[in-house]
ZADOKE-829037 format. One line per 5 residues: number of its first residue (from 1); their letters; for each residue x, y, z of C-alpha. Coordinates in Angstrom, 2 decimals, padded with zeros to 5 digits. Example, Ala and Ser with C-alpha at 12.3 -4.5 7.8 and 13.67 -1.06 7.14 Angstrom:
2
1 = AS = 012.30 -004.50 007.80 | 013.67 -001.06 007.14
# end
This chain:
705
1 = MFSTL = 006.48 014.22 044.76 | 008.52 013.56 041.61 | 010.56 010.77 043.23 | 007.39 009.11 044.54 | 005.82 009.20 041.09
6 = WRYKT = 009.01 007.86 039.53 | 009.15 004.96 042.03 | 005.52 004.17 041.29 | 006.14 004.12 037.54 | 009.25 002.01 038.01
11 = LCLTV = 007.31 -000.48 040.16 | 004.54 -000.72 037.56 | 007.03 -001.28 034.77 | 008.86 -003.93 036.79 | 005.60 -005.78 037.47
16 = LLTAG = 004.67 -005.50 033.80 | 008.01 -006.84 032.63 | 007.99 -009.67 035.16 | 004.54 -010.70 033.97 | 005.68 -010.39 030.38
21 = LYLLY = 008.74 -012.54 030.93 | 006.55 -015.17 032.61 | 004.21 -015.13 029.62 | 007.21 -015.37 027.31 | 008.36 -018.41 029.28
26 = LSSLT = 004.94 -020.01 028.98 | 004.80 -019.22 025.28 | 008.13 -020.97 024.76 | 006.55 -024.18 026.05 | 003.76 -024.16 023.49
31 = PGQRW = 003.91 -023.53 019.75 | 000.64 -021.60 019.85 | -001.30 -020.86 016.69 | -000.28 -019.57 013.29 | -003.69 -018.10 012.43
36 = REPNP = -003.92 -020.42 009.43 | -006.65 -020.01 006.85 | -009.04 -022.96 006.49 | -008.13 -025.60 003.89 | -004.57 -024.35 003.30
41 = VQGVA = -002.60 -024.98 000.13 | -001.34 -028.58 000.18 | 001.31 -028.35 -002.53 | 003.01 -025.61 -004.56 | 002.58 -026.16 -008.29
46 = PQQAG = 005.40 -025.40 -010.75 | 005.34 -021.87 -012.14 | 003.63 -021.59 -015.54 | 005.10 -019.22 -018.09 | 002.92 -016.60 -019.72
51 = PLLQV = 003.26 -013.55 -021.97 | 004.83 -010.45 -020.38 | 004.35 -007.13 -022.15 | 007.60 -005.93 -023.66 | 008.29 -002.31 -022.77
56 = SSHIR = 011.02 -000.22 -024.40 | 010.29 003.30 -023.11 | 007.26 003.40 -020.83 | 004.32 001.06 -020.56 | 001.98 003.91 -021.52
61 = YSPRP = 003.41 003.75 -025.03 | 003.42 -000.05 -025.36 | 000.45 -001.42 -027.34 | -001.49 -004.11 -025.50 | -002.04 -007.32 -027.45
66 = PDPYP = -005.52 -008.17 -028.74 | -007.54 -010.39 -026.43 | -008.44 -013.65 -028.22 | -011.07 -014.68 -025.63 | -014.61 -014.68 -027.14
71 = YPIPL = -016.54 -012.64 -024.56 | -018.98 -012.89 -022.88 | -017.92 -015.67 -020.55 | -020.71 -018.28 -020.66 | -022.63 -018.80 -017.43
76 = GQPGP = -021.45 -021.99 -015.78 | -017.91 -021.61 -017.10 | -014.83 -019.82 -015.71 | -013.27 -016.97 -017.63 | -009.75 -016.92 -019.11
81 = HIPLY = -007.19 -017.78 -016.46 | -003.80 -017.12 -018.08 | -003.15 -013.34 -018.08 | -003.01 -011.64 -021.44 | 000.22 -009.66 -020.96
86 = SGGLS = 001.19 -009.54 -017.26 | 003.25 -012.72 -017.07 | 002.57 -016.33 -016.22 | 000.96 -018.11 -013.30 | 002.83 -018.08 -010.00
91 = YPLYC = 002.06 -020.35 -007.07 | 000.87 -020.84 -004.41 | -002.51 -019.20 -004.92 | -004.82 -019.57 -001.95 | -008.50 -019.93 -002.92
96 = DFNQQ = -010.88 -017.62 -001.02 | -014.17 -019.30 -001.95 | -015.06 -019.90 001.70 | -015.29 -016.17 002.34 | -017.97 -015.76 -000.32
101 = QLPPP = -020.05 -018.85 000.52 | -019.39 -020.27 -002.91 | -018.98 -023.92 -003.92 | -015.38 -025.17 -003.95 | -013.32 -024.16 -006.99
106 = LVDNQ = -013.04 -026.43 -010.01 | -010.72 -029.42 -009.73 | -007.71 -028.91 -012.01 | -005.22 -031.55 -010.81 | -004.79 -034.80 -008.90
111 = QGFGV = -001.17 -034.17 -007.92 | -001.99 -032.41 -004.65 | -001.27 -028.86 -005.90 | -003.33 -026.13 -004.31 | -006.29 -026.61 -001.97
116 = AVQQQ = -008.23 -029.82 -001.54 | -011.66 -029.89 -003.19 | -013.96 -031.93 -001.03 | -017.53 -033.15 -001.23 | -019.24 -034.88 001.68
121 = GKTLG = -015.87 -035.45 003.33 | -014.29 -037.00 000.22 | -011.43 -035.34 -001.64 | -012.34 -035.10 -005.33 | -009.02 -033.55 -006.34
126 = YSKDC = -007.18 -030.27 -005.96 | -007.40 -026.74 -007.29 | -004.25 -024.73 -007.90 | -005.93 -022.00 -009.96 | -009.10 -021.40 -007.91
131 = LQPAS = -011.39 -021.18 -010.94 | -015.11 -020.51 -010.41 | -017.90 -020.74 -013.02 | -019.69 -017.49 -013.83 | -023.00 -017.19 -012.00
136 = LQYFY = -025.73 -014.67 -011.19 | -027.04 -013.50 -007.83 | -029.73 -010.95 -007.02 | -029.87 -008.56 -004.06 | -032.78 -006.65 -002.57
141 = ITADG = -032.09 -003.24 -001.02 | -034.78 -001.53 001.01 | -035.35 002.23 001.11 | -033.33 002.49 004.34 | -030.37 000.61 002.82
146 = AISHY = -030.82 -002.90 004.26 | -029.25 -005.42 001.87 | -030.25 -009.07 001.51 | -030.37 -011.78 -001.13 | -033.49 -011.52 -003.24
151 = QQQTV = -035.77 -014.42 -002.32 | -039.01 -013.62 -004.11 | -039.99 -011.01 -001.52 | -042.38 -008.25 -002.56 | -040.51 -005.45 -004.28
156 = TADAL = -041.79 -002.08 -003.09 | -041.64 001.07 -005.22 | -038.82 002.56 -003.15 | -036.70 -000.61 -003.09 | -033.85 -001.51 -005.43
161 = LVRLE = -032.92 -004.78 -007.10 | -029.31 -005.38 -008.10 | -027.95 -008.15 -010.31 | -024.49 -009.42 -009.45 | -022.48 -011.44 -011.95
166 = LGTIN = -019.61 -013.27 -010.28 | -016.91 -015.48 -011.77 | -013.14 -015.59 -012.32 | -010.86 -013.82 -014.79 | -007.08 -014.30 -014.60
171 = RFFYY = -007.87 -016.56 -011.59 | -009.33 -013.63 -009.61 | -012.98 -012.98 -008.84 | -014.73 -010.40 -011.00 | -017.94 -008.57 -010.05
176 = LLMPV = -020.51 -006.81 -012.23 | -023.33 -004.93 -010.49 | -026.35 -003.66 -012.41 | -029.57 -002.11 -011.05 | -032.50 -004.00 -012.58
181 = QLAEI = -036.26 -004.10 -012.67 | -038.25 -007.07 -011.39 | -039.10 -008.05 -014.98 | -035.36 -008.50 -015.69 | -034.83 -011.07 -012.97
186 = TERNS = -034.46 -014.00 -015.37 | -032.22 -012.18 -017.85 | -028.47 -011.77 -017.87 | -027.73 -008.69 -019.94 | -030.84 -006.51 -019.72
191 = AALWN = -030.18 -003.01 -018.36 | -033.36 -000.95 -018.45 | -032.30 001.16 -015.43 | -028.69 001.69 -016.49 | -027.72 005.33 -017.07
196 = GKLIY = -024.95 004.26 -019.45 | -022.10 005.06 -017.02 | -019.71 002.66 -015.32 | -017.90 002.95 -012.00 | -014.86 000.75 -011.53
201 = QFHGG = -014.39 000.13 -007.81 | -010.91 -000.24 -006.35 | -010.01 -001.14 -002.77 | -006.96 -000.75 -000.56 | -004.93 -002.71 001.96
206 = VGIGY = -001.39 -004.05 002.02 | -000.82 -007.41 000.37 | 002.05 -009.40 -001.08 | 000.15 -011.64 -003.47 | -000.28 -015.43 -003.19
211 = RQGYL = -004.04 -015.37 -002.67 | -007.11 -015.03 -004.86 | -008.81 -012.57 -002.55 | -012.48 -011.71 -002.40 | -014.93 -008.84 -002.08
216 = RAERL = -018.06 -009.05 000.04 | -021.00 -008.39 -002.27 | -023.04 -006.62 000.41 | -020.15 -004.24 001.15 | -019.59 -003.54 -002.55
221 = ISERL = -023.28 -002.69 -002.96 | -023.33 -000.58 000.20 | -020.27 001.45 -000.87 | -021.83 002.41 -004.18 | -025.51 002.38 -003.20
226 = PQLRQ = -026.14 006.09 -003.96 | -024.69 005.60 -007.45 | -026.57 002.32 -008.04 | -029.79 004.15 -007.18 | -028.86 006.76 -009.80
231 = GFAVA = -028.48 004.05 -012.44 | -024.68 003.59 -012.46 | -023.27 000.11 -013.08 | -020.33 -001.03 -010.97 | -017.46 -003.40 -011.82
236 = SASIN = -014.53 -004.68 -009.80 | -012.18 -007.61 -009.25 | -010.45 -009.06 -006.20 | -006.98 -008.28 -007.61 | -008.10 -004.64 -007.70
241 = KTSYG = -008.04 -004.74 -003.90 | -004.44 -004.19 -002.86 | -004.90 -006.34 000.25 | -004.20 -009.15 -002.19 | -001.33 -007.72 -004.17
246 = YNFLL = 000.44 -004.62 -005.49 | 001.17 -005.94 -008.98 | -000.41 -003.13 -010.98 | 000.41 -004.76 -014.31 | -001.66 -007.79 -013.33
251 = AEDTA = -004.30 -005.45 -011.86 | -004.52 -003.59 -015.17 | -004.58 -006.79 -017.24 | -007.48 -008.10 -015.15 | -009.43 -004.81 -015.00
256 = SRVKR = -009.20 -004.52 -018.80 | -010.70 -007.99 -019.19 | -013.42 -007.28 -016.62 | -014.37 -004.21 -018.63 | -014.42 -006.27 -021.84
261 = QFISL = -016.77 -008.72 -020.16 | -019.01 -005.81 -019.13 | -019.02 -004.31 -022.63 | -019.83 -007.66 -024.22 | -023.00 -007.80 -022.09
266 = YGQPL = -024.13 -004.18 -021.89 | -022.26 -002.18 -024.52 | -019.69 000.60 -024.32 | -020.25 002.92 -021.33 | -020.37 006.69 -021.80
271 = YTLGI = -017.40 006.82 -019.43 | -015.64 004.71 -016.82 | -014.94 006.40 -013.49 | -012.53 004.88 -011.00 | -013.11 005.20 -007.29
276 = GGSGG = -011.39 003.68 -004.25 | -009.18 004.39 -001.29 | -005.59 003.91 -000.15 | -004.14 001.23 -002.45 | -007.31 001.70 -004.50
281 = GIAQY = -006.32 005.33 -004.97 | -002.81 004.32 -006.01 | -004.36 002.00 -008.61 | -006.17 004.94 -010.19 | -003.10 007.17 -010.38
286 = LLLQN = -001.13 004.36 -012.04 | -003.83 003.01 -014.36 | -004.81 006.51 -015.54 | -001.14 006.94 -016.41 | -000.35 003.51 -017.79
291 = NPDLL = -003.45 002.70 -019.84 | -005.37 005.77 -021.07 | -008.12 003.56 -022.55 | -009.16 001.91 -019.27 | -010.39 004.78 -017.06
296 = DGGIA = -011.67 008.23 -018.01 | -011.21 009.76 -014.57 | -010.70 008.85 -010.94 | -011.62 009.67 -007.36 | -008.58 008.61 -005.37
301 = LYSYP = -009.36 008.42 -001.65 | -006.58 008.46 000.97 | -004.08 007.90 -001.81 | -000.36 007.90 -002.43 | 000.97 008.50 -005.94
306 = DMLSQ = 002.27 004.91 -005.94 | 003.19 002.13 -003.55 | 006.95 002.04 -004.09 | 007.93 005.62 -003.27 | 006.18 005.42 000.10
311 = TLYAL = 008.22 002.33 001.03 | 011.35 004.50 001.09 | 010.30 006.34 004.23 | 008.00 003.62 005.55 | 010.91 001.15 005.75
316 = DCDLL = 013.01 003.90 007.34 | 010.64 003.91 010.30 | 011.78 000.61 011.83 | 015.42 001.58 011.28 | 014.80 004.74 013.29
321 = HNYYH = 012.87 002.87 015.98 | 015.75 000.45 016.31 | 018.05 003.43 016.75 | 015.88 005.10 019.42 | 015.43 001.97 021.51
326 = FTAVD = 018.56 -000.11 020.89 | 021.59 001.62 019.39 | 021.44 005.31 020.37 | 023.77 006.27 023.18 | 021.24 008.71 024.65
331 = KARWQ = 018.07 006.63 024.37 | 016.11 008.83 026.78 | 016.57 011.82 024.46 | 014.87 009.98 021.59 | 011.76 009.23 023.62
336 = DLGQR = 010.92 012.92 023.19 | 008.37 012.94 020.37 | 009.55 016.33 019.14 | 013.03 014.92 018.66 | 011.65 011.97 016.73
341 = QLLEG = 009.67 014.25 014.45 | 012.86 016.03 013.46 | 013.96 012.80 011.78 | 010.64 011.22 010.78 | 008.73 014.29 009.61
346 = LSVTT = 005.43 012.50 010.19 | 002.88 013.41 012.86 | 003.38 012.83 016.58 | 000.98 013.23 019.51 | 000.59 012.56 023.20
351 = EHPLK = -003.11 011.84 022.64 | -002.50 008.25 021.48 | -000.53 005.53 023.29 | 002.40 003.72 021.71 | 001.19 000.52 020.05
356 = FAPQV = 002.68 -002.71 021.41 | 004.55 -000.78 024.10 | 004.85 -003.82 026.44 | 006.37 -005.90 023.65 | 008.87 -003.15 022.82
361 = ALAQL = 009.83 -003.00 026.49 | 010.23 -006.78 026.65 | 012.42 -006.75 023.55 | 014.65 -004.12 025.12 | 014.88 -006.02 028.38
366 = SAGIW = 015.75 -009.25 026.59 | 018.57 -007.35 024.85 | 019.93 -006.21 028.21 | 018.60 -002.65 027.87 | 016.44 -000.99 030.49
371 = PSLPH = 013.18 -000.06 028.71 | 012.69 003.49 027.44 | 009.31 004.44 025.98 | 007.90 007.79 024.82 | 004.89 009.52 026.31
376 = GASQC = 002.60 009.32 023.32 | 003.34 007.98 019.87 | 004.33 008.83 016.32 | 002.73 007.93 013.03 | 006.03 006.32 012.05
381 = HNAWL = 005.50 003.82 014.88 | 001.73 003.40 015.19 | 000.96 003.34 011.46 | 004.01 001.69 009.90 | 005.19 -000.78 012.56
386 = GLASL = 005.47 -004.25 011.03 | 005.65 -003.20 007.38 | 009.21 -004.51 007.18 | 007.98 -007.94 008.19 | 004.97 -007.92 005.89
391 = IHNPH = 006.39 -006.76 002.56 | 010.16 -006.87 003.00 | 011.03 -010.13 004.77 | 011.04 -013.11 002.36 | 010.66 -015.54 005.26
396 = QGKLK = 007.70 -013.88 006.89 | 004.84 -012.15 005.13 | 001.61 -012.17 007.09 | 001.15 -014.19 010.25 | -002.00 -015.67 008.73
401 = RLTTD = -000.69 -018.69 006.87 | -001.98 -019.83 003.48 | -000.09 -023.14 003.27 | 000.78 -026.13 005.39 | 003.91 -025.72 007.54
406 = PLLAQ = 006.21 -027.86 005.35 | 005.57 -025.51 002.41 | 006.46 -022.29 004.21 | 010.15 -022.43 003.36 | 009.41 -023.01 -000.34
411 = VNWSY = 007.89 -019.58 -000.88 | 009.45 -016.11 -000.98 | 006.92 -014.34 001.26 | 007.69 -010.76 000.27 | 006.38 -008.14 -002.10
416 = WGNMA = 009.72 -008.19 -003.90 | 009.50 -011.93 -004.46 | 005.97 -011.61 -005.81 | 007.14 -008.92 -008.27 | 010.33 -010.64 -009.40
421 = DIYGR = 009.03 -011.12 -012.96 | 009.23 -007.35 -013.37 | 012.02 -006.31 -010.99 | 014.20 -009.37 -011.56 | 016.06 -011.66 -009.13
426 = DSQGF = 019.42 -011.52 -007.47 | 022.08 -014.22 -007.85 | 020.42 -016.30 -005.12 | 016.96 -016.15 -006.63 | 015.43 -013.50 -004.36
431 = GHSLW = 013.37 -010.71 -005.88 | 015.26 -007.42 -005.97 | 014.32 -004.96 -003.24 | 014.01 -001.40 -004.51 | 014.54 000.21 -001.09
436 = DNHGV = 017.82 002.14 -000.92 | 019.39 004.50 001.63 | 022.94 004.83 000.27 | 024.12 008.38 000.90 | 020.94 009.46 002.74
441 = QYGLR = 021.72 011.96 005.50 | 018.95 011.38 008.03 | 018.00 014.54 009.90 | 019.74 016.91 007.48 | 017.01 019.56 007.67
446 = ALISG = 017.14 019.51 011.49 | 020.91 019.93 011.35 | 020.58 022.93 009.03 | 017.87 024.51 011.20 | 019.98 024.09 014.32
451 = ELSVA = 017.56 021.67 015.98 | 020.03 018.77 015.73 | 023.65 019.14 016.79 | 026.49 018.09 014.51 | 027.52 015.40 017.03
456 = DFIAL = 024.01 013.95 017.15 | 023.68 014.14 013.35 | 026.89 012.16 012.84 | 026.07 009.66 015.60 | 022.63 009.00 014.12
461 = NAAVG = 023.91 008.44 010.60 | 026.77 006.26 011.78 | 024.50 003.95 013.76 | 021.15 003.82 011.92 | 022.38 001.38 009.25
466 = SWRPQ = 020.17 -000.39 006.72 | 018.22 -003.52 005.92 | 020.10 -006.72 005.17 | 019.97 -008.15 001.64 | 017.03 -010.48 001.04
471 = AAMRP = 019.17 -013.61 001.13 | 020.57 -012.70 004.56 | 017.22 -012.07 006.22 | 015.81 -014.26 008.98 | 012.24 -014.91 010.13
476 = EQINY = 010.74 -012.87 012.92 | 011.23 -014.21 016.44 | 007.69 -014.82 017.63 | 006.25 -016.81 020.50 | 002.55 -017.39 020.97
481 = LPFLG = 000.66 -017.12 024.22 | -000.71 -020.52 025.25 | -004.39 -021.16 024.46 | -004.82 -017.69 022.92 | -002.38 -017.82 020.02
486 = TPLWR = -001.56 -014.13 020.58 | 001.89 -013.36 019.15 | 004.70 -011.98 021.28 | 007.25 -010.36 018.98 | 010.75 -010.68 020.40
491 = SAFGR = 012.36 -009.24 017.28 | 011.02 -005.70 017.71 | 011.14 -003.61 014.51 | 012.54 -006.56 012.53 | 015.87 -005.75 014.16
496 = QNIIS = 017.33 -009.19 013.43 | 017.36 -008.03 009.80 | 018.89 -004.60 010.42 | 022.55 -003.81 009.96 | 023.21 -001.23 012.67
501 = STSAT = 026.14 -000.19 014.83 | 026.82 000.49 018.48 | 030.56 000.87 018.00 | 032.90 003.36 016.39 | 032.55 001.54 013.07
506 = PAARY = 029.67 003.04 011.03 | 026.95 000.67 009.88 | 026.69 -000.15 006.19 | 024.00 001.34 003.97 | 022.02 -000.51 001.29
511 = SADQA = 022.21 000.10 -002.46 | 019.36 -001.26 -004.54 | 019.83 -002.79 -007.97 | 019.49 000.12 -010.41 | 018.27 -002.06 -013.26
516 = AITRA = 015.40 -003.26 -011.06 | 014.40 000.34 -010.24 | 014.60 001.23 -013.93 | 012.19 -001.60 -014.76 | 009.79 -000.32 -012.12
521 = YRYGQ = 009.82 003.06 -013.86 | 009.33 001.59 -017.32 | 006.61 -000.85 -016.24 | 004.51 001.86 -014.65 | 004.84 000.80 -011.04
526 = LFLGM = 005.78 004.42 -010.24 | 003.64 007.49 -010.93 | 005.48 009.92 -013.21 | 002.62 012.37 -013.77 | 001.92 011.02 -017.26
531 = TDKPI = -001.81 011.71 -017.44 | -004.16 014.52 -018.38 | -007.23 012.65 -017.15 | -009.22 014.32 -014.33 | -008.63 013.02 -010.82
536 = IDLRH = -009.95 014.19 -007.46 | -007.51 013.39 -004.66 | -009.86 013.28 -001.67 | -009.06 012.41 001.92 | -009.92 013.05 005.53
541 = YLDPE = -007.27 014.94 007.46 | -005.87 012.05 009.51 | -002.40 013.27 010.44 | -003.40 013.96 014.08 | -004.77 010.41 014.32
546 = LDMHH = -001.36 008.92 013.41 | -003.06 007.20 010.48 | -000.78 006.14 007.63 | -002.97 008.03 005.15 | -001.28 011.36 005.77
551 = LEPSF = -001.76 014.44 003.61 | 001.70 014.97 002.12 | 001.37 012.30 -000.65 | -001.37 014.37 -002.34 | 001.22 017.08 -002.93
556 = AARKR = 003.90 014.62 -004.00 | 001.53 013.54 -006.78 | 000.85 017.18 -007.65 | 004.56 017.97 -007.91 | 005.02 015.08 -010.33
561 = LIQRN = 002.14 016.32 -012.50 | 003.60 019.82 -012.56 | 007.12 018.61 -013.33 | 005.80 016.36 -016.10 | 003.19 018.63 -017.70
566 = GHAGN = 003.95 022.13 -016.46 | 000.68 022.21 -014.50 | -001.63 020.07 -012.39 | -004.92 021.40 -013.69 | -006.40 017.91 -013.97
571 = QLIWV = -005.90 017.16 -010.25 | -008.08 018.53 -007.45 | -007.09 018.14 -003.80 | -010.07 017.94 -001.44 | -009.47 017.48 002.29
576 = SHPDY = -012.13 017.24 004.97 | -012.58 016.77 008.67 | -012.99 013.03 009.49 | -016.66 013.63 010.39 | -017.57 014.68 006.85
581 = TPTDQ = -017.07 012.77 003.59 | -017.80 014.62 000.32 | -017.61 011.52 -001.89 | -021.06 012.00 -003.42 | -020.13 015.60 -004.29
586 = AVALM = -016.98 014.31 -005.97 | -018.98 011.80 -008.02 | -021.43 014.52 -009.11 | -018.59 016.83 -010.15 | -016.83 014.05 -012.02
591 = DMWLT = -020.09 013.23 -013.79 | -020.26 016.81 -015.07 | -016.59 016.79 -016.05 | -016.67 013.47 -017.92 | -020.09 013.93 -019.52
596 = TNQKP = -019.18 017.29 -021.06 | -015.46 016.57 -021.45 | -014.93 020.07 -020.06 | -013.55 021.05 -016.66 | -016.43 022.63 -014.69
601 = TLAVD = -015.93 026.00 -013.02 | -016.67 024.26 -009.71 | -013.67 021.98 -010.20 | -011.27 023.64 -007.75 | -009.25 022.66 -004.69
606 = QCFAA = -011.28 022.67 -001.48 | -011.23 021.85 002.21 | -014.25 021.05 004.37 | -015.20 021.40 008.03 | -016.84 018.70 010.16
611 = DGRVI = -020.34 020.02 009.33 | -019.66 019.98 005.58 | -019.04 023.70 005.35 | -016.46 024.69 002.74 | -013.58 026.29 004.64
616 = AAGDT = -011.92 027.54 001.49 | -011.94 026.85 -002.23 | -009.86 028.00 -005.17 | -006.49 027.76 -006.84 | -004.47 029.23 -003.97
621 = VWLDN = -005.89 027.44 -000.91 | -003.01 024.94 -000.74 | -000.17 027.42 -001.08 | 002.15 027.64 001.93 | -000.03 030.24 003.64
626 = GDCST = -003.29 029.26 002.00 | -006.48 028.86 004.00 | -006.58 025.08 003.56 | -002.90 024.44 004.23 | -003.18 026.55 007.38
631 = HYPPL = -006.23 024.61 008.57 | -004.96 021.17 007.50 | -001.15 021.45 007.32 | 000.67 018.81 005.27 | 003.67 017.43 007.15
636 = SNSRL = 006.79 015.60 005.95 | 008.59 012.24 005.99 | 012.08 010.94 006.72 | 013.33 011.38 003.15 | 012.10 014.98 002.93
641 = QAGAP = 013.73 015.59 006.31 | 016.93 014.24 004.75 | 016.72 016.85 001.98 | 015.12 014.80 -000.81 | 012.85 016.55 -003.37
646 = GHGLM = 009.15 016.92 -002.67 | 008.05 014.70 -005.56 | 009.50 011.69 -003.72 | 011.00 009.90 -006.73 | 014.51 009.36 -005.44
651 = FSCAL = 015.46 005.70 -005.10 | 019.12 005.84 -006.10 | 020.52 009.31 -005.54 | 023.57 010.74 -007.23 | 026.50 010.84 -004.83
656 = ISVEQ = 029.00 013.61 -004.23 | 031.94 013.52 -001.84 | 031.69 015.05 001.61 | 034.18 017.73 000.52 | 032.03 018.63 -002.50
661 = AIARG = 028.92 018.76 -000.31 | 030.61 021.15 002.11 | 031.95 023.32 -000.71 | 028.55 023.47 -002.41 | 026.85 024.66 000.79
666 = IYHTV = 024.53 021.68 001.30 | 024.83 022.29 005.05 | 024.03 026.01 004.64 | 025.43 028.05 007.56 | 026.55 025.00 009.56
671 = DMQPY = 030.33 024.74 009.30 | 030.98 021.03 008.69 | 034.62 021.41 007.69 | 035.91 020.50 011.19 | 033.84 017.31 011.00
676 = AAELR = 034.73 016.32 007.42 | 036.79 013.29 008.51 | 033.96 011.96 010.69 | 031.48 012.48 007.87 | 033.78 010.67 005.42
681 = AVFAD = 033.91 007.72 007.80 | 030.11 007.50 007.72 | 029.68 008.32 004.02 | 032.79 006.88 002.41 | 031.08 006.76 -001.01
686 = GVCDY = 029.57 010.22 -000.68 | 026.26 011.82 000.23 | 023.11 012.34 -001.81 | 023.14 015.16 -004.35 | 019.48 016.00 -004.69
691 = SMPDQ = 020.07 018.55 -007.42 | 020.36 015.54 -009.73 | 017.50 013.18 -010.70 | 017.20 009.62 -009.50 | 020.11 007.82 -011.13
696 = AMPAD = 017.89 004.81 -011.87 | 015.22 006.88 -013.65 | 015.69 006.40 -017.40 | 016.94 009.51 -019.15 | 013.99 009.46 -021.55
701 = LTFPY = 011.54 009.58 -018.62 | 013.10 012.39 -016.57 | 010.92 015.41 -015.77 | 011.00 018.15 -018.43 | 009.93 020.92 -016.00
# end
């Protein structure tokens, strides 16, 4: 029976691979599509210098300069476009006016920089800065929540009218939503229904900059409809959606100006509450820390404490995948999901298939390796696959192109390149990458627990390797299916940019520039727990779904608060079943907290069942054996599995020699003395000493607790 099943599976795989190779052959005959945006950027303008806030200790303690712009922005005119303190203007900037059904942006040059501005088929000029005049729109929302543009229809007593002001600030779209009465329809700054409170909406996604971005007005209204009905005003900006960039200094600069525009029209709000998920949750953690005057509290949904510390283990994922499928001697062993979890720490399941499994198999076959695939999948694969290409590869970025083909090579398409004004550039002009795995002992916890043999531990760490320096990276190897434009990735896991080893010579590790990491700390791109403002960290429990928004980051943020302040009394962790979302409860609690400036007695940690029932609530529910942690267990990640501290701030670890590590008992009861020479060959410079802080964290910012 077994042999028959095996032959059947082998036949199916052979047919699949034969078909795949035929498609690959066809794709090599046609260039396919590049999923280009309409009206791409025609020319890249020269960079324009601008003021960058000077930071000596931490950005939290650096006074922001006064804003000379005379708010409010007049209707029919764009707002200020040069940032106040977050640096100059970088290009290209793709204009997203098409997505919002707006007129083309204002012409600002005739040199061909930016997108073409056309009227009746004639090019009037070009726009490199994507500026839009401020304008007003009105929306009509019925009692059942249907949203449409207001077009003089009869306004019933149970309907809602909302005024939207839309324009550009710092080249990004800003949005002001205000519930209004029918009598206010011709006015700009009336606010008879306003309750005096402001919600600042943040959004998530993964972006590397280079585009203006946009928010769909109907979605923005729908997301905050319960609060708009209660009289809240809502503000946002496209740069406050991390799909369009993770530059939180620019995000703060812009949000501060959006709030000034709001205040100039409506007056100072009683409080400003942040709300938003994923990258929008990160924004709240960082802005509450970096600029205490901007937000008074936050509801961070599906959040991480910051973007950078998650890249440490996220960029490990493709290294590990490359090991499982290409460089491990016993590849079949690593298709066991339990074995993968020993290294990755993240969730695994047989309930979900492996994403892009045929393409992984084709990549193996093209490398002369018979395909080996797991039964099921891991979060490390299904959630994080492709991140190395998107944020880390300067030649790649997203497949959806923003420029014409001749311009592609002129742009550093990576997050690091976009952030080079803060992190700095290497000798070849590439933005410094902050990812580092020098001295990291992958699978250390599994070795100590006896779940990973010494031989397998050494083999893994000798072969897994690292990412190449930015200057040495190459584009992804992609063919496109004819007529469809569907990409076939031949460079699975970005492996053309991985330094790995299949020989006796261990693969090199990567050391990041410590000065660049230090600047990230000082410029507030990392959460250090420096806030006493209230924040509700709220998420669905998505670990079993292999979703990247896993639970562990909530506790990484809590550990940082405790190590900074001695407590985390200003942070609540709420976790619910995916079928129930207690966002409105969180808003109501935050309203009590911020209105009275006192922590309510109801402000405690909680977890919720699918029907909304509170499973447990209180100060102890997230302890190791607490009712919530038992029901919704937080898992781990590759750096925690390698022994790193739970707060996750460990970019450049202190190194100690293999002999010192053995003498200190890092390996616990495992006797590594007979293997010391093999370990030295892998870790010639030493292994991570996690009893010491991150060596790139400035001494004046280290944790006091």
